N, C-alpha and C positions, 0 to 999 in steps of 0.2 A: 272356277276351272272346269274344263270339260269332263275330267275324270270324276268329278264329284257326282255326276249323273249315274255312275256305276254303283254308288252306295246302295241304291235300291236293290241291286242284284246281289250284293255281298252279304246281306242279312238273311238268315234262315227264318222263315215265317213260323211263329209259334202260335198254337191254338190250344184251348182247353178241351180235354176230353171229358166224358161223362163223369169220370172219377176225379176231376179237377187236376189231373196231372198234365204237365206240359208235354206236347208231342211236337216233333220236329217235322216240318214239311220239306219237300225237296227244294234245293237251292234253285232259284229262278235264274237262268242264264240268258244273257242277251244274244240275239242273232248277230252275225258278223257285221251287217250293215248298221246295227244299232251301237256298235262300239265306236268310241271317239278316235280321232286321228292323233298321232304324235308327230307334229310337223307334217311332212309329206307322207308319212307311213300310215296306212289305213289299218283299222282293226286292232287297236291297242287295248289289251285286257288288264292293264294295271288297275288294281283296286277291286277287281271282281271278287277276290278272296280276302280283301282287306289290305291296308297299306303296308303291313309288316309280313305279308305272306312270303314263304320261301319254298313252297311245294308246287305252285303253278297248277297245271291240269291234273297232277297226281291227287289233288283234292277230290277229283271225281271218283277215285277208287276208294269209296267208303266201305265200311264193314258190311253194309247191306249189299252193295254191288259185288264184293268179293264172295260173300256167302252164296248169293244167287248163282254166280258164275260157277263156283265149285260144285254146287248141288246139281246144276243142269249139265255141266260139261264133262265132269269126270265120270265116265261110264264103264270103261273097260280096264282102267288102271294102267294104260300104256303111257310111258313118258318119253319125251324126245328132247335131247339137248340142243340148244340153239347157239352154242358157243363154238366158234372156230377155235382150234387149238391155239394157245397163246403164242406158239412158235411162228404163226403165220400172220401176214406175209413175212418171210424171212428178211426181206428188204422193204420196209414200210414206205408208204406213199407220203407225199408232201414233205419230204426231207426229215421225217421223224426218226428218232433213234431206234435201231433194231433191238429186238428183245435179246437179253443176255441171261441165259439160264445155266447155272453152274451147280453140278452135283458134287458135294464135298464129303470126304470121309471124316468121321469123328472118332475113329479108333484105328489101331494099327492093322487090324484085319478087315477093315472097311465094312463091318457088319452093322455099324451105326452111321447114319449119314444125314446131311442137311441139304436143302436146296437154298440157293441164293438167286433171286429173280429180280432183274432190273428191267423195267419196261416203261415206255411212254404209254400212258393209259389210253391213248387214241391210236395206237399202232395196229390194233386188230379189232376184233369184235368190241363194241364200245357203246356206252351211252354218252352223248354230249350233255354236260350239265349246264347249270345256269351261269357258271363263271367262265364258260368256254367262249360264248359268242353273244355280244350285246348289240348295241347300235353304234358302230364306230364313229360315225359322223358327229354324234352328240355325246360321245364318251360316257354312255350309261349302259347298265345291264338291266335285267328284269326288275320291274316295279320301280323304275327310275332311280336305281342305285348307282351313284357315281363310280366310275371305274377307279378313280383315285382313292376311293374308300376301301377298295379291296387290295390288300397288300400282296406282294409277290416275294418269292424267295423261300428260305427254310425258317421255320419257327419252332423252337423247342416248346414242348408241352409236358413238363415234368409232373404236373398235378392235374388229373382228370376232373377234379372238383373246382379248378380255378382256370377254366378255359375262357379266353376273351371272346365273347359272342360276336363282337364287331369284326374280329379278325377272321372268323370262319363264316361270315354271312354269305348266304346263297350257295354254300358248299354242298357237294353231292351226298354228304352224310345225311342230309334231310331226307332224300329219297331212300338211302340205305336203311335208315331207321324206320321209315314208314313202309317200305316195300312197294314194288310196282307189280301188283297182282290183280287179276280179274279175267274177264272174258277177252280173248284175242281173236282176231280175224286174219286169216292168210288170204291175200289176193295173189294167186299164182299167175303172174302175168306171162311167164314163159309158156306155161300150158295154154293160157288163153290165146296167145298170139300164134302158137304152132299146132293147135288142135287139129287143123285140117291137113296136117302133114307138111306144111311149108316151113321154110327157115325162119328163124327169129328176124323180124324186120329191122333190127338195129344191132350194132355191135356194142355190148355193154361197156367197152373200154373207149367209146367215143361219145361226144356230146349228142344226146338225143333227148327230147322232152316228151314225157308221158303226160297225156292230158286227162282231165277229170272224166270226160266221156268214156275213156277206156277203163278207168278204175271202176266206174259205175257199171259198165257193161260186164266187166269181169265178175263183179260181185253178183250181178243178176244171173249170169251163167252158172255160178257156183251155188245159187240159191241162198245167198247171204243177205240178211237185212241188218243194218248197223244198229247198234244200241248205245245209249249214252255210257261213256266210260270205257268203250272198247279200246283195246290196244291193236293198232293197225300194223300189220306186217306185209311188206311188199317184196315178192321174189322177182327180181329183174334180171340177174344173170352174171354178176361179177364173179362170184365164187365158182359157179358152174364152169365158166370160161377159164378161170385160174387152174382148175384141175385138168382141163383138156389142153392147156397151152404148154409149149416147150419152155425150157429154162431161158432160151434166147429171147422168146417172146415176153416172158416175165421181166427180164432185164431191160428189154427195149421199152417197156412201159414206163420205167423210171427215167429214161433218157429223153422223153418228150414232154411237152406241157401237159399237165393233168387235165383230162377231159373224160367225163363219164355220163352215162345215161342216168336219168332220174326224173322225179316229178317236176312239172313245169313251174316257173315262178310267175304265177298269174293271180289276178284277183279271184278268178273262179276256183283256183286250187285253194286259196286261203279260205274262201267261203266253204268249200267242201270239207276241209279239215276242221274248221272251227264249228260250223253248224251241225256236224255230226257229233261234236263234243267228244272226240277221242281223248283217252287218257294219256296216250303216248303213240308215237309213230316210229317205225324202224324199217330198214330194208337190208338187203345183202350187198348193197353198193357202198363205195367209200364215202359218198357225199349225200345220200338220200335224194337231194335235188339234182337236176341236171347241172353239170359243171363244165365250164365256168358259167356264172350268171352273165348274161349279155344284155346290156341296156336296161337293167332293172336290179334293184338290191337283192342280195342273197336271201333266199327264203329262211335261212338260219336266223336272220335278224328278227323275223316275225315269229317263227316257231319258238325259239328260245328267248329272244329279247323282249317280245311283246306279250307272249302267252305263257311262258314258263313251261312249255311242253317238252318232256323227254324226247330226244331225237337220237335214234339208234342207227348205227352204221356197221356194215360187214357182219351182220348176224348170219350164222350158217343156217340157211333154210332148206337145204337139200333133203335131209332126212325128214323134215317136217312136210315137205311137198309130197314125198313118197307116202307117208302115213296118211295125209289128207286124201290123196288119190285112192289109196287102198280102202279107207274107211268111208269115203264119200262125205267127209266132214271137214269143213273149212273154218269152223269155230271150235274153240277148245279153251281149257283153263291155262292161264299163263302166269308164271311167277318169275320175278327177277329181283335179286338182292345185290345191288352194287356194293363195291368195297366201301366199308365204313371209314372213309378218309375225311377227317374234319377239315372242311374248307377245300376239298378236292374239286376240280373242275370237270373231271370225266372218270369213267371206270369201265372195266370189263363188265358185262351185264350179269353173268351168272344166271342165265335165263333158261327156262325149260317150259315145254308144252305138255299138258296132260290130257289124255283122251278117256 
């Protein structure tokens, strides 16, 4: 089977040091064009981290990578939240359930209170997890996991010592328990496109494809060189426009077919994302990729289904952009701890940047 060729990449090379202790060498990763196909899908990374892997590219966020990022990037102690308030958007896109937040009194004088919060985990700032999007045509999720093997519905878990591992396979709890932390890079495309004083050359609420050349040019302008394990953040404009729009414009957004600016669904984009070996990718848009996909499969199928890469949407990057502009720094330490939901398919990111 073609995927057996990836076995050479999945093993860490061991060597003996002078004191006869085993030392671990960095994992050898194949380039995109060395990855096998899965039917008509190019660049399938199943097996890169072993047949039972449930972390995907989060495997790149090793202790060494996290330590180096924290040591180099946290300099002034400033932190920036990347989470849009859970209240927004009040009317979520793609027909998802609106957030319901109830403040309840627990005493006659209302001086003790509780919150009851009911949300769709993909209604606002979110990580798409490995149970969210697979390869629909072939009925599988990441690492060739049959969709029918992943149950749906509500499942009682009365005893935390007796959880059925098959029931929660590929759940977002894997990322929650590992953490998504390391060096991050902001590509501020809004600033890149408007630096000469002109208007943004697209409407973030319409379909427009951002190409690899623009991502690379933006990185070059900002003086950024990518590093293995980087978390890539793209500021494209959805949230900025949301704040400047009238309520009528926000309501009209729901009344038309969903269409948004995002990265293009191209082989070049796949090569860019994989060959830079990003640990995760996110943007301030509702879909990350330009939407809808036209004449080609959704990039979600590759990023989540073939690579197991965390895919973030509607991250609030406005304050981050201001801090990066003020400090002249577009790399920083990033940390995200999704909700520890056993078997969950998505989560608010609980993400922050540290300078």
